[in-house]
N, CA, C and O atoms as a printed pandas DataFrame, in Angstrom:
     atom_number atom_name residue_name chain_id  residue_number  x_coord  y_coord  z_coord
0              1         N          UNK        A               1    0.841   -1.191    0.000
1              2        CA          UNK        A               1    0.000    0.000    0.000
2              3         C          UNK        A               1    0.886    1.256    0.000
3              4         O          UNK        A               1    1.887    1.321    0.714
4              5         N          UNK        A               2    0.509    2.227   -0.795
5              6        CA          UNK        A               2    1.291    3.461   -0.916
6              7         C          UNK        A               2    1.171    4.300    0.357
7              8         O          UNK        A               2    0.092    4.420    0.939
8              9         N          UNK        A               3    2.297    4.877    0.776
9             10        CA          UNK        A               3    2.301    5.728    1.962
10            11         C          UNK        A               3    1.519    6.999    1.688
11            12         O          UNK        A               3    1.605    7.567    0.599
12            13         N          UNK        A               4    0.756    7.445    2.678
13            14        CA          UNK        A               4   -0.035    8.663    2.524
14            15         C          UNK        A               4    0.395    9.691    3.552
15            16         O          UNK        A               4    1.061    9.371    4.536
16            17         N          UNK        A               5    0.002   10.930    3.304
17            18        CA          UNK        A               5    0.272   12.051    4.208
18            19         C          UNK        A               5   -1.057   12.705    4.559
19            20         O          UNK        A               5   -1.994   12.705    3.761
20            21         N          UNK        A               6   -1.123   13.253    5.745
21            22        CA          UNK        A               6   -2.263   14.068    6.147
22            23         C          UNK        A               6   -1.888   15.513    5.853
23            24         O          UNK        A               6   -0.825   15.986    6.255
24            25         N          UNK        A               7   -2.765   16.199    5.154
25            26        CA          UNK        A               7   -2.473   17.576    4.755
26            27         C          UNK        A               7   -3.751   18.409    4.743
27            28         O          UNK        A               7   -4.863   17.892    4.647
28            29         N          UNK        A               8   -3.546   19.706    4.844
29            30        CA          UNK        A               8   -4.643   20.657    4.719
30            31         C          UNK        A               8   -4.332   21.578    3.551
31            32         O          UNK        A               8   -3.226   22.109    3.446
32            33         N          UNK        A               9   -5.305   21.765    2.680
33            34        CA          UNK        A               9   -5.179   22.759    1.618
34            35         C          UNK        A               9   -5.960   23.993    2.044
35            36         O          UNK        A               9   -7.150   23.911    2.347
36            37         N          UNK        A              10   -5.290   25.124    2.065
37            38        CA          UNK        A              10   -5.946   26.401    2.296
38            39         C          UNK        A              10   -6.177   27.049    0.949
39            40         O          UNK        A              10   -5.232   27.289    0.196
40            41         N          UNK        A              11   -7.434   27.335    0.642
41            42        CA          UNK        A              11   -7.797   27.866   -0.679
42            43         C          UNK        A              11   -8.553   29.179   -0.504
43            44         O          UNK        A              11   -9.498   29.266    0.280
44            45         N          UNK        A              12   -8.122   30.195   -1.245
45            46        CA          UNK        A              12   -8.826   31.479   -1.288
46            47         C          UNK        A              12   -9.349   31.682   -2.700
47            48         O          UNK        A              12   -8.586   31.661   -3.666
48            49         N          UNK        A              13  -10.651   31.879   -2.810
49            50        CA          UNK        A              13  -11.279   32.064   -4.119
50            51         C          UNK        A              13  -11.758   33.511   -4.223
51            52         O          UNK        A              13  -12.672   33.931   -3.513
52            53         N          UNK        A              14  -11.128   34.258   -5.116
53            54        CA          UNK        A              14  -11.506   35.648   -5.342
54            55         C          UNK        A              14  -12.297   35.825   -6.641
55            56         O          UNK        A              14  -12.951   36.852   -6.824
56            57         N          UNK        A              15  -12.248   34.852   -7.532
57            58        CA          UNK        A              15  -12.976   34.909   -8.809
58            59         C          UNK        A              15  -14.087   33.861   -8.799
59            60         O          UNK        A              15  -13.812   32.668   -8.931
60            61         N          UNK        A              16  -15.345   34.296   -8.642
61            62        CA          UNK        A              16  -16.453   33.342   -8.579
62            63         C          UNK        A              16  -16.595   32.487   -9.841
63            64         O          UNK        A              16  -17.199   31.416   -9.795
64            65         N          UNK        A              17  -16.046   32.950  -10.961
65            66        CA          UNK        A              17  -16.123   32.173  -12.193
66            67         C          UNK        A              17  -15.270   30.902  -12.132
67            68         O          UNK        A              17  -15.424   30.023  -12.980
68            69         N          UNK        A              18  -14.385   30.791  -11.159
69            70        CA          UNK        A              18  -13.532   29.608  -11.019
70            71         C          UNK        A              18  -14.118   28.536  -10.108
71            72         O          UNK        A              18  -13.539   27.458   -9.974
72            73         N          UNK        A              19  -15.254   28.817   -9.484
73            74        CA          UNK        A              19  -15.827   27.880   -8.511
74            75         C          UNK        A              19  -16.193   26.542   -9.155
75            76         O          UNK        A              19  -15.929   25.488   -8.577
76            77         N          UNK        A              20  -16.787   26.573  -10.324
77            78        CA          UNK        A              20  -17.187   25.328  -10.983
78            79         C          UNK        A              20  -15.973   24.446  -11.292
79            80         O          UNK        A              20  -16.008   23.235  -11.069
80            81         N          UNK        A              21  -14.911   25.051  -11.799
81            82        CA          UNK        A              21  -13.691   24.294  -12.100
82            83         C          UNK        A              21  -13.050   23.769  -10.815
83            84         O          UNK        A              21  -12.534   22.651  -10.794
84            85         N          UNK        A              22  -13.079   24.562   -9.752
85            86        CA          UNK        A              22  -12.539   24.123   -8.463
86            87         C          UNK        A              22  -13.300   22.912   -7.954
87            88         O          UNK        A              22  -12.697   21.922   -7.541
88            89         N          UNK        A              23  -14.621   22.988   -7.982
89            90        CA          UNK        A              23  -15.430   21.856   -7.512
90            91         C          UNK        A              23  -15.190   20.602   -8.351
91            92         O          UNK        A              23  -15.199   19.494   -7.816
92            93         N          UNK        A              24  -14.980   20.760   -9.638
93            94        CA          UNK        A              24  -14.688   19.614  -10.505
94            95         C          UNK        A              24  -13.358   18.968  -10.112
95            96         O          UNK        A              24  -13.249   17.742  -10.077
96            97         N          UNK        A              25  -12.353   19.785   -9.816
97            98        CA          UNK        A              25  -11.059   19.250   -9.375
98            99         C          UNK        A              25  -11.203   18.508   -8.051
99           100         O          UNK        A              25  -10.686   17.402   -7.892
100          101         N          UNK        A              26  -11.902   19.117   -7.109
101          102        CA          UNK        A              26  -12.077   18.471   -5.805
102          103         C          UNK        A              26  -12.835   17.159   -5.949
103          104         O          UNK        A              26  -12.551   16.199   -5.231
104          105         N          UNK        A              27  -13.782   17.106   -6.854
105          106        CA          UNK        A              27  -14.529   15.871   -7.090
106          107         C          UNK        A              27  -13.598   14.758   -7.589
107          108         O          UNK        A              27  -13.779   13.596   -7.226
108          109         N          UNK        A              28  -12.608   15.103   -8.414
109          110        CA          UNK        A              28  -11.666   14.114   -8.919
110          111         C          UNK        A              28  -10.844   13.487   -7.787
111          112         O          UNK        A              28  -10.395   12.347   -7.903
112          113         N          UNK        A              29  -10.651   14.229   -6.700
113          114        CA          UNK        A              29   -9.837   13.760   -5.581
114          115         C          UNK        A              29  -10.686   13.385   -4.368
115          116         O          UNK        A              29  -10.168   13.304   -3.255
116          117         N          UNK        A              30  -11.963   13.158   -4.570
117          118        CA          UNK        A              30  -12.904   12.925   -3.470
118          119         C          UNK        A              30  -12.534   11.745   -2.579
119          120         O          UNK        A              30  -12.848   11.754   -1.389
120          121         N          UNK        A              31  -11.882   10.745   -3.123
121          122        CA          UNK        A              31  -11.520    9.572   -2.325
122          123         C          UNK        A              31  -10.457    9.888   -1.278
123          124         O          UNK        A              31  -10.292    9.129   -0.322
124          125         N          UNK        A              32   -9.741   10.986   -1.441
125          126        CA          UNK        A              32   -8.699   11.377   -0.497
126          127         C          UNK        A              32   -9.171   12.416    0.518
127          128         O          UNK        A              32   -8.495   12.659    1.518
128          129         N          UNK        A              33  -10.329   13.032    0.263
129          130        CA          UNK        A              33  -10.787   14.144    1.097
130          131         C          UNK        A              33  -11.457   13.610    2.362
131          132         O          UNK        A              33  -12.417   12.843    2.301
132          133         N          UNK        A              34  -10.923   14.037    3.514
133          134        CA          UNK        A              34  -11.492   13.669    4.812
134          135         C          UNK        A              34  -12.610   14.638    5.175
135          136         O          UNK        A              34  -13.653   14.230    5.687
136          137         N          UNK        A              35  -12.390   15.915    4.907
137          138        CA          UNK        A              35  -13.392   16.923    5.249
138          139         C          UNK        A              35  -13.147   18.217    4.495
139          140         O          UNK        A              35  -12.065   18.465    3.963
140          141         N          UNK        A              36  -14.197   19.036    4.470
141          142        CA          UNK        A              36  -14.147   20.305    3.730
142          143         C          UNK        A              36  -14.981   21.329    4.482
143          144         O          UNK        A              36  -16.077   21.027    4.952
144          145         N          UNK        A              37  -14.447   22.550    4.592
145          146        CA          UNK        A              37  -15.195   23.633    5.220
146          147         C          UNK        A              37  -15.022   24.878    4.365
147          148         O          UNK        A              37  -13.907   25.209    3.963
148          149         N          UNK        A              38  -16.101   25.555    4.091
149          150        CA          UNK        A              38  -16.045   26.779    3.311
150          151         C          UNK        A              38  -16.670   27.941    4.061
151          152         O          UNK        A              38  -17.719   27.805    4.690
152          153         N          UNK        A              39  -16.010   29.079    3.982
153          154        CA          UNK        A              39  -16.503   30.288    4.634
154          155         C          UNK        A              39  -16.582   31.420    3.626
155          156         O          UNK        A              39  -15.549   31.876    3.136
156          157         N          UNK        A              40  -17.779   31.885    3.305
157          158        CA          UNK        A              40  -17.871   33.055    2.430
158          159         C          UNK        A              40  -17.640   34.323    3.247
159          160         O          UNK        A              40  -18.357   34.583    4.213
160          161         N          UNK        A              41  -16.654   35.100    2.862
161          162        CA          UNK        A              41  -16.374   36.362    3.538
162          163         C          UNK        A              41  -16.846   37.475    2.613
163          164         O          UNK        A              41  -16.073   38.038    1.839
164          165         N          UNK        A              42  -18.125   37.773    2.715
165          166        CA          UNK        A              42  -18.765   38.693    1.781
166          167         C          UNK        A              42  -18.193   40.105    1.852
167          168         O          UNK        A              42  -18.129   40.796    0.835
168          169         N          UNK        A              43  -17.778   40.543    3.042
169          170        CA          UNK        A              43  -17.251   41.897    3.198
170          171         C          UNK        A              43  -16.014   42.128    2.324
171          172         O          UNK        A              43  -15.766   43.248    1.879
172          173         N          UNK        A              44  -15.249   41.076    2.085
173          174        CA          UNK        A              44  -14.033   41.179    1.266
174          175         C          UNK        A              44  -14.178   40.464   -0.080
175          176         O          UNK        A              44  -13.225   40.400   -0.857
176          177         N          UNK        A              45  -15.355   39.934   -0.350
177          178        CA          UNK        A              45  -15.650   39.229   -1.604
178          179         C          UNK        A              45  -14.644   38.113   -1.885
179          180         O          UNK        A              45  -14.096   38.006   -2.982
180          181         N          UNK        A              46  -14.419   37.292   -0.869
181          182        CA          UNK        A              46  -13.526   36.147   -1.005
182          183         C          UNK        A              46  -14.152   34.954   -0.289
183          184         O          UNK        A              46  -14.807   35.106    0.742
184          185         N          UNK        A              47  -13.943   33.782   -0.846
185          186        CA          UNK        A              47  -14.381   32.547   -0.202
186          187         C          UNK        A              47  -13.146   31.819    0.305
187          188         O          UNK        A              47  -12.160   31.665   -0.416
188          189         N          UNK        A              48  -13.212   31.377    1.545
189          190        CA          UNK        A              48  -12.093   30.702    2.200
190          191         C          UNK        A              48  -12.488   29.242    2.376
191          192         O          UNK        A              48  -13.498   28.932    3.006
192          193         N          UNK        A              49  -11.678   28.348    1.811
193          194        CA          UNK        A              49  -12.002   26.924    1.845
194          195         C          UNK        A              49  -10.836   26.168    2.457
195          196         O          UNK        A              49   -9.675   26.415    2.130
196          197         N          UNK        A              50  -11.160   25.248    3.345
197          198        CA          UNK        A              50  -10.162   24.377    3.952
198          199         C          UNK        A              50  -10.507   22.933    3.590
199          200         O          UNK        A              50  -11.619   22.469    3.843
200          201         N          UNK        A              51   -9.550   22.236    3.001
201          202        CA          UNK        A              51   -9.731   20.839    2.606
202          203         C          UNK        A              51   -8.718   20.008    3.380
203          204         O          UNK        A              51   -7.530   20.330    3.373
204          205         N          UNK        A              52   -9.161   18.947    4.045
205          206        CA          UNK        A              52   -8.254   18.049    4.750
206          207         C          UNK        A              52   -8.193   16.743    3.971
207          208         O          UNK        A              52   -9.219   16.156    3.629
208          209         N          UNK        A              53   -6.964   16.300    3.698
209          210        CA          UNK        A              53   -6.729   15.126    2.864
210          211         C          UNK        A              53   -5.876   14.090    3.587
211          212         O          UNK        A              53   -5.065   14.427    4.450
212          213         N          UNK        A              54   -6.069   12.848    3.226
213          214        CA          UNK        A              54   -5.140   11.769    3.552
214          215         C          UNK        A              54   -4.844   11.119    2.212
215          216         O          UNK        A              54   -5.649   10.345    1.695
216          217         N          UNK        A              55   -3.673   11.442    1.649
217          218        CA          UNK        A              55   -3.388   11.068    0.264
218          219         C          UNK        A              55   -1.890   10.897    0.066
219          220         O          UNK        A              55   -1.093   11.362    0.880
220          221         N          UNK        A              56   -1.508   10.226   -1.023
221          222        CA          UNK        A              56   -0.091   10.174   -1.374
222          223         C          UNK        A              56    0.445   11.590   -1.635
223          224         O          UNK        A              56   -0.282   12.463   -2.110
224          225         N          UNK        A              57    1.705   11.795   -1.323
225          226        CA          UNK        A              57    2.343   13.105   -1.502
226          227         C          UNK        A              57    2.123   13.660   -2.915
227          228         O          UNK        A              57    1.818   14.842   -3.077
228          229         N          UNK        A              58    2.276   12.815   -3.926
229          230        CA          UNK        A              58    2.122   13.276   -5.314
230          231         C          UNK        A              58    0.716   13.784   -5.587
231          232         O          UNK        A              58    0.541   14.783   -6.285
232          233         N          UNK        A              59   -0.293   13.101   -5.040
233          234        CA          UNK        A              59   -1.679   13.512   -5.264
234          235         C          UNK        A              59   -1.948   14.870   -4.629
235          236         O          UNK        A              59   -2.621   15.713   -5.222
236          237         N          UNK        A              60   -1.424   15.083   -3.424
237          238        CA          UNK        A              60   -1.621   16.362   -2.739
238          239         C          UNK        A              60   -0.950   17.490   -3.531
239          240         O          UNK        A              60   -1.552   18.538   -3.765
240          241         N          UNK        A              61    0.291   17.263   -3.935
241          242        CA          UNK        A              61    1.030   18.281   -4.687
242          243         C          UNK        A              61    0.352   18.598   -6.016
243          244         O          UNK        A              61    0.247   19.762   -6.404
244          245         N          UNK        A              62   -0.103   17.569   -6.705
245          246        CA          UNK        A              62   -0.772   17.772   -7.995
246          247         C          UNK        A              62   -2.061   18.556   -7.830
247          248         O          UNK        A              62   -2.323   19.487   -8.591
248          249         N          UNK        A              63   -2.866   18.188   -6.844
249          250        CA          UNK        A              63   -4.122   18.898   -6.613
250          251         C          UNK        A              63   -3.848   20.353   -6.251
251          252         O          UNK        A              63   -4.478   21.254   -6.805
252          253         N          UNK        A              64   -2.924   20.594   -5.334
253          254        CA          UNK        A              64   -2.610   21.972   -4.936
254          255         C          UNK        A              64   -2.136   22.794   -6.136
255          256         O          UNK        A              64   -2.513   23.956   -6.282
256          257         N          UNK        A              65   -1.323   22.198   -6.982
257          258        CA          UNK        A              65   -0.844   22.899   -8.173
258          259         C          UNK        A              65   -1.957   23.239   -9.137
259          260         O          UNK        A              65   -2.014   24.353   -9.656
260          261         N          UNK        A              66   -2.846   22.287   -9.383
261          262        CA          UNK        A              66   -3.962   22.527  -10.306
262          263         C          UNK        A              66   -4.912   23.584   -9.759
263          264         O          UNK        A              66   -5.383   24.447  -10.500
264          265         N          UNK        A              67   -5.191   23.515   -8.462
265          266        CA          UNK        A              67   -6.092   24.497   -7.849
266          267         C          UNK        A              67   -5.465   25.888   -7.926
267          268         O          UNK        A              67   -6.149   26.859   -8.248
268          269         N          UNK        A              68   -4.176   25.987   -7.633
269          270        CA          UNK        A              68   -3.488   27.278   -7.651
270          271         C          UNK        A              68   -3.381   27.896   -9.027
271          272         O          UNK        A              68   -3.157   29.101   -9.142
272          273         N          UNK        A              69   -3.535   27.098  -10.082
273          274        CA          UNK        A              69   -3.483   27.639  -11.450
274          275         C          UNK        A              69   -4.819   28.195  -11.919
275          276         O          UNK        A              69   -4.877   28.842  -12.965
276          277         N          UNK        A              70   -5.894   27.962  -11.173
277          278        CA          UNK        A              70   -7.191   28.506  -11.563
278          279         C          UNK        A              70   -7.162   30.028  -11.418
279          280         O          UNK        A              70   -6.562   30.548  -10.477
280          281         N          UNK        A              71   -7.797   30.738  -12.333
281          282        CA          UNK        A              71   -7.813   32.210  -12.254
282          283         C          UNK        A              71   -8.491   32.691  -10.973
283          284         O          UNK        A              71   -9.590   32.248  -10.636
284          285         N          UNK        A              72   -7.830   33.591  -10.272
285          286        CA          UNK        A              72   -8.415   34.177   -9.071
286          287         C          UNK        A              72   -8.469   33.224   -7.886
287          288         O          UNK        A              72   -9.251   33.442   -6.961
288          289         N          UNK        A              73   -7.653   32.169   -7.894
289          290        CA          UNK        A              73   -7.641   31.186   -6.802
290          291         C          UNK        A              73   -6.211   31.019   -6.305
291          292         O          UNK        A              73   -5.289   30.841   -7.101
292          293         N          UNK        A              74   -6.026   31.078   -4.986
293          294        CA          UNK        A              74   -4.735   30.829   -4.352
294          295         C          UNK        A              74   -4.846   29.568   -3.516
295          296         O          UNK        A              74   -5.898   29.293   -2.938
296          297         N          UNK        A              75   -3.762   28.796   -3.447
297          298        CA          UNK        A              75   -3.796   27.536   -2.708
298          299         C          UNK        A              75   -2.429   27.257   -2.095
299          300         O          UNK        A              75   -1.398   27.424   -2.747
300          301         N          UNK        A              76   -2.432   26.835   -0.843
301          302        CA          UNK        A              76   -1.215   26.413   -0.155
302          303         C          UNK        A              76   -1.513   25.115    0.593
303          304         O          UNK        A              76   -2.613   24.915    1.108
304          305         N          UNK        A              77   -0.513   24.242    0.642
305          306        CA          UNK        A              77   -0.649   22.971    1.362
306          307         C          UNK        A              77    0.141   23.026    2.654
307          308         O          UNK        A              77    1.251   23.557    2.697
308          309         N          UNK        A              78   -0.438   22.475    3.701
309          310        CA          UNK        A              78    0.205   22.357    5.006
310          311         C          UNK        A              78    0.194   20.878    5.358
311          312         O          UNK        A              78   -0.864   20.249    5.354
312          313         N          UNK        A              79    1.354   20.317    5.660
313          314        CA          UNK        A              79    1.478   18.880    5.891
314          315         C          UNK        A              79    1.700   18.563    7.362
315          316         O          UNK        A              79    2.346   19.324    8.083
316          317         N          UNK        A              80    1.150   17.418    7.804
317          318        CA          UNK        A              80    1.483   16.894    9.119
318          319         C          UNK        A              80    2.982   16.568    9.094
319          320         O          UNK        A              80    3.515   16.193    8.050
320          321         N          UNK        A              81    3.649   16.708   10.215
321          322        CA          UNK        A              81    5.100   16.499   10.251
322          323         C          UNK        A              81    5.503   15.058    9.967
323          324         O          UNK        A              81    6.524   14.815    9.323
324          325         N          UNK        A              82    4.722   14.114   10.435
325          326        CA          UNK        A              82    5.079   12.713   10.255
326          327         C          UNK        A              82    4.181   12.054    9.229
327          328         O          UNK        A              82    2.980   12.322    9.200
328          329         N          UNK        A              83    4.742   11.193    8.382
329          330        CA          UNK        A              83    3.896   10.422    7.455
330          331         C          UNK        A              83    2.971    9.500    8.255
331          332         O          UNK        A              83    3.350    9.002    9.315
332          333         N          UNK        A              84    1.796    9.283    7.758
333          334        CA          UNK        A              84    0.829    8.383    8.382
334          335         C          UNK        A              84    0.399    7.352    7.349
335          336         O          UNK        A              84    0.253    7.663    6.167
336          337         N          UNK        A              85    0.201    6.139    7.804
337          338        CA          UNK        A              85   -0.271    5.100    6.887
338          339         C          UNK        A              85    0.849    4.240    6.475
339          340         O          UNK        A              85    0.655    3.303    5.701
């Protein structure tokens, strides 16, 4: 079995036109997603999304890269210090 990592993706969505593409990407990785929380911050017109994953390192990096390339979307990954699994 491939080793997995626990990670959190912090996503800021400033362009509402990218939401559909973001959701499509997250759907592709649904088997790795442990939980998801979204906060609309209307005063600043930004949506803040936190995704928690248990996935192989490559899958996390690939997803973060694809999400970060969407127009008006920023993404950073935060990893647990120790590998799990």
